MARLOSE-336903 format. One record per residue (C-alpha): x, y, z; residue number from 1; residue in three letters. Coordinates in Angstrom, 1 decimal, always signed. Layout:
! MARLOSE-336903
u:v:w:numi:palum
X:Y:Z:NUM:ALA .
...
***
This chain:
! MARLOSE-336903
u:v:w:numi:palum
-98.8:+27.7:+27.0:1:MET .
-98.1:+24.0:+26.8:2:SER .
-101.0:+21.9:+25.5:3:GLN .
-101.4:+18.2:+26.0:4:LYS .
-103.9:+15.4:+25.4:5:ARG .
-104.1:+11.8:+26.4:6:THR .
-104.5:+9.0:+23.8:7:ILE .
-104.8:+5.2:+24.0:8:GLU .
-101.9:+3.1:+22.5:9:LEU .
-101.4:-0.6:+22.0:10:THR .
-98.0:-1.7:+23.2:11:CYS .
-96.1:-3.1:+20.1:12:PRO .
-94.3:-5.5:+22.4:13:MET .
-97.0:-7.1:+24.6:14:CYS .
-100.1:-6.0:+22.7:15:GLY .
-101.8:-4.5:+25.8:16:LYS .
-103.5:-1.1:+25.8:17:PRO .
-102.0:+1.9:+27.7:18:ALA .
-102.5:+5.6:+27.9:19:SER .
-100.0:+8.1:+26.6:20:PHE .
-99.7:+11.9:+26.9:21:THR .
-99.1:+13.9:+23.7:22:LEU .
-97.9:+17.4:+23.9:23:TRP .
-99.1:+19.5:+21.0:24:ASP .
-97.3:+22.5:+22.3:25:SER .
-94.2:+22.7:+24.5:26:VAL .
-93.5:+26.0:+26.2:27:ASN .
-90.0:+25.9:+27.7:28:ASN .
-90.7:+28.7:+30.2:29:VAL .
-93.8:+27.2:+31.6:30:LEU .
-92.7:+23.6:+31.4:31:ASN .
-88.9:+23.4:+31.5:32:PRO .
-89.0:+19.7:+32.4:33:GLU .
-90.3:+19.0:+28.9:34:LEU .
-87.4:+20.8:+27.4:35:GLU .
-85.1:+18.8:+29.6:36:GLU .
-86.7:+15.6:+28.2:37:GLN .
-86.1:+16.9:+24.6:38:LEU .
-82.4:+17.5:+25.4:39:LEU .
-82.0:+14.1:+27.1:40:LYS .
-83.8:+12.3:+24.3:41:ASN .
-86.6:+11.0:+26.5:42:THR .
-89.4:+13.2:+25.1:43:PHE .
-92.2:+11.2:+23.3:44:ALA .
-90.9:+8.0:+24.8:45:LEU .
-93.7:+5.5:+25.6:46:PHE .
-93.0:+3.2:+28.5:47:SER .
-95.5:+0.3:+28.7:48:CYS .
-96.8:-0.1:+32.3:49:PRO .
-97.4:-3.8:+31.6:50:HIS .
-94.2:-5.2:+30.1:51:CYS .
-91.8:-2.2:+30.6:52:GLY .
-91.1:-2.0:+26.8:53:GLY .
-90.1:+1.4:+25.5:54:GLN .
-90.8:+2.9:+22.1:55:ASN .
-90.8:+6.4:+20.7:56:TYR .
-94.1:+7.8:+19.5:57:VAL .
-93.7:+9.9:+16.4:58:ALA .
-96.0:+12.9:+16.4:59:TYR .
-96.0:+16.6:+15.4:60:ASP .
-95.7:+19.4:+18.0:61:PHE .
-94.6:+23.0:+18.5:62:LEU .
-91.7:+24.1:+20.7:63:TYR .
-92.0:+27.7:+21.9:64:HIS .
-89.3:+29.8:+23.6:65:ASP .
-91.0:+33.0:+24.7:66:MET .
-87.9:+34.6:+26.1:67:GLN .
-85.7:+34.2:+23.0:68:LYS .
-88.6:+34.6:+20.6:69:GLY .
-88.5:+31.2:+18.8:70:TRP .
-91.0:+28.8:+17.5:71:MET .
-89.9:+25.4:+16.1:72:ILE .
-92.4:+23.1:+14.6:73:TYR .
-91.7:+19.4:+14.3:74:LEU .
-93.5:+18.1:+11.2:75:LEU .
-92.7:+14.5:+10.3:76:HIS .
-94.3:+14.7:+6.9:77:SER .
-92.4:+16.3:+4.0:78:ARG .
-95.4:+16.7:+1.8:79:GLU .
-96.0:+20.3:+0.6:80:GLU .
-99.7:+20.1:+1.5:81:LYS .
-98.9:+19.4:+5.1:82:ASP .
-96.4:+22.2:+5.2:83:ARG .
-99.0:+24.6:+3.9:84:GLU .
-101.4:+23.5:+6.6:85:LYS .
-98.8:+24.2:+9.3:86:VAL .
-98.0:+27.6:+7.8:87:ASN .
-101.7:+28.5:+7.5:88:ALA .
-102.1:+27.8:+11.2:89:SER .
-99.1:+30.0:+12.0:90:LEU .
-100.6:+32.8:+10.0:91:GLU .
-103.9:+32.6:+11.9:92:ARG .
-102.0:+32.7:+15.2:93:MET .
-99.9:+35.6:+13.9:94:TYR .
-103.0:+37.6:+13.1:95:ARG .
-104.6:+36.9:+16.4:96:LEU .
-101.7:+37.9:+18.5:97:LEU .
-100.4:+40.8:+16.4:98:ASP .
-103.8:+42.2:+15.4:99:GLY .
-106.2:+41.6:+18.2:100:LYS .
-104.2:+41.3:+21.4:101:LEU .
-101.7:+44.1:+20.7:102:GLY .
-98.7:+41.8:+20.9:103:HIS .
-96.0:+41.7:+18.2:104:THR .
-94.7:+38.7:+16.5:105:MET .
-92.0:+40.6:+14.6:106:HIS .
-89.0:+39.6:+16.7:107:PRO .
-89.8:+35.9:+16.4:108:TYR .
-88.0:+33.3:+14.4:109:SER .
-89.9:+30.4:+13.0:110:PHE .
-88.3:+27.1:+12.1:111:ARG .
-89.5:+23.8:+10.6:112:LEU .
-87.8:+20.5:+11.4:113:VAL .
-88.6:+16.9:+10.6:114:HIS .
-87.0:+14.8:+13.4:115:THR .
-86.5:+15.0:+17.1:116:LEU .
-82.7:+15.1:+16.5:117:ASP .
-83.2:+18.2:+14.4:118:GLU .
-85.4:+19.8:+17.0:119:MET .
-82.8:+19.0:+19.7:120:ARG .
-80.0:+20.6:+17.6:121:GLU .
-82.0:+23.8:+17.1:122:LYS .
-82.6:+24.1:+20.8:123:ILE .
-78.9:+23.7:+21.6:124:ILE .
-77.9:+26.2:+19.0:125:ILE .
-80.5:+28.6:+20.5:126:LEU .
-79.1:+28.2:+24.0:127:TYR .
-75.6:+28.9:+22.7:128:ASP .
-76.8:+32.2:+21.2:129:ASP .
-75.7:+31.1:+17.7:130:LEU .
-77.5:+31.8:+14.4:131:ASP .
-78.7:+28.4:+13.0:132:ASP .
-78.3:+29.8:+9.5:133:ARG .
-74.6:+30.2:+10.0:134:ILE .
-74.3:+26.8:+11.6:135:VAL .
-75.9:+25.2:+8.6:136:GLU .
-73.6:+27.0:+6.2:137:ILE .
-70.7:+25.9:+8.4:138:SER .
-71.6:+22.3:+7.9:139:LYS .
-70.9:+22.6:+4.1:140:LEU .
-67.4:+23.7:+4.8:141:PHE .
-66.9:+21.0:+7.4:142:ILE .
-68.1:+18.4:+4.9:143:ARG .
-65.5:+19.5:+2.4:144:GLU .
-62.8:+19.1:+5.0:145:ARG .
-64.1:+15.7:+5.9:146:LEU .
-64.1:+14.6:+2.2:147:LYS .
-60.4:+15.6:+2.1:148:ASN .
-59.9:+13.1:+4.9:149:ASP .
-62.0:+10.5:+2.9:150:HIS .
-64.9:+10.7:+5.4:151:VAL .
-68.4:+10.7:+3.9:152:GLU .
-70.9:+12.1:+6.4:153:ALA .
-74.5:+11.1:+6.2:154:LEU .
-75.5:+13.8:+8.6:155:ALA .
-73.8:+16.5:+10.8:156:LEU .
-75.3:+17.7:+14.1:157:ARG .
-74.2:+20.6:+16.2:158:TYR .
-73.7:+19.9:+19.9:159:GLY .
-71.2:+19.6:+22.8:160:TRP .
-68.6:+16.9:+23.3:161:GLY .
-65.3:+16.2:+25.0:162:ALA .
-62.3:+17.0:+23.0:163:VAL .
-58.9:+16.3:+24.7:164:ASP .
-60.8:+16.0:+28.0:165:GLY .
-62.5:+19.4:+27.6:166:LYS .
-66.2:+20.0:+26.8:167:GLN .
-66.6:+22.3:+23.8:168:GLN .
-68.8:+22.9:+20.7:169:PRO .
-68.5:+20.1:+18.2:170:VAL .
-70.1:+18.8:+15.0:171:MET .
-71.1:+15.2:+15.4:172:TYR .
-70.4:+13.2:+12.2:173:VAL .
-72.7:+10.3:+11.4:174:PHE .
-71.3:+7.9:+8.8:175:GLU .
-72.7:+4.7:+7.1:176:ALA .
-72.9:+1.6:+9.2:177:GLY .
-73.9:+3.5:+12.4:178:GLY .
-70.4:+4.9:+12.9:179:LYS .
-70.3:+8.3:+14.7:180:MET .
-67.4:+10.7:+15.3:181:GLY .
-67.0:+14.3:+16.0:182:MET .
-64.9:+17.3:+15.0:183:VAL .
-64.4:+20.6:+16.9:184:PRO .
-66.6:+23.4:+15.8:185:TYR .
-64.4:+26.5:+16.1:186:THR .
-65.6:+30.0:+16.8:187:ARG .
-63.2:+31.2:+14.1:188:GLN .
-65.2:+29.4:+11.4:189:LEU .
-68.5:+30.7:+12.7:190:TYR .
-67.2:+34.3:+13.0:191:ASP .
-65.7:+34.4:+9.5:192:VAL .
-69.0:+33.1:+7.9:193:LEU .
-71.1:+35.4:+10.0:194:GLU .
-69.0:+38.4:+8.9:195:SER .
-69.1:+37.4:+5.3:196:PHE .
-72.8:+36.6:+4.9:197:PHE .
-74.2:+39.4:+7.2:198:LYS .
-77.6:+37.7:+7.3:199:LEU .
-79.0:+40.1:+10.0:200:GLY .
-82.4:+39.4:+11.6:201:GLN .
-84.8:+36.9:+10.2:202:ASP .
-87.2:+38.5:+7.7:203:ALA .
-90.7:+39.2:+9.2:204:ASP .
-93.2:+36.6:+8.0:205:GLY .
-95.7:+34.0:+8.8:206:THR .
-93.8:+30.9:+7.5:207:VAL .
-91.9:+28.2:+9.3:208:TYR .
-88.5:+28.2:+7.5:209:GLU .
-86.6:+25.0:+6.9:210:GLU .
-83.1:+26.1:+7.6:211:ILE .
-80.9:+23.1:+6.8:212:ASP .
-77.9:+22.2:+4.6:213:GLU .
-80.0:+22.5:+1.4:214:ALA .
-80.9:+26.1:+2.4:215:TRP .
-77.2:+26.7:+3.1:216:ALA .
-76.2:+25.5:-0.3:217:ALA .
-78.8:+27.8:-1.9:218:ASP .
-77.4:+30.7:+0.1:219:MET .
-73.8:+30.0:-1.0:220:ILE .
-74.9:+29.8:-4.7:221:ARG .
-76.7:+33.1:-4.1:222:LYS .
-73.3:+34.7:-3.1:223:TYR .
-71.7:+33.3:-6.2:224:GLY .
-68.6:+31.8:-4.7:225:GLY .
-67.4:+35.0:-3.3:226:GLY .
-66.6:+33.4:+0.0:227:LEU .
-64.1:+31.0:-1.5:228:SER .
-62.5:+33.7:-3.5:229:GLY .
-62.2:+36.3:-0.7:230:ASN .
-62.2:+34.5:+2.7:231:SER .
-61.2:+30.9:+2.4:232:SER .
-57.7:+31.5:+3.6:233:HIS .
-59.2:+32.6:+7.0:234:HIS .
-61.2:+29.4:+7.5:235:ILE .
-59.6:+26.5:+9.4:236:HIS .
***
């Protein structure tokens, strides 16, 4: 279930105290309005009742999709000791549900992200029934195409956007100086990569995996360049 608590904050704009609700756990089935806030970029947004000023409150929380079997943990810290604490908590929950209540956690996928933007992207990928591992691998190939066009992307984010007046999957391209663009994300690229890597289901475990471009680069190194040798002529 979704879990919340109320804390007292001091508005950074007017200096007056105000209460704010923190959600330690967000269940999209029980509280779909919270998921809508995540997708609309209004989650964790503090609005001062005194001056009307708005600021985002950075805090860690768990997103839980019971229907699709996903748990995504937002951990702002990148320290290994904090990651270990989060995984230890997951292991305790795993043992409780799998061992004592007769439920199974085996079909679940566990992910770790560090920003609300990363959390939002994972949810959109989840709703589009895509494998986030393949999407992250795709980003490396898109980066190479962008470099050929002399575009250096600071970050790539999967989402939806209007291309030639039609809404379709895209990869948002964030460049230096706040510049943002987008390129179409074709199903052809996704299917070729999915067919080549054959990743299958997530391995059973009690660890929040950080599936990002660094993970994707390791995966490509693991396959030893076979993709470029065998399948690059299919990727556009």
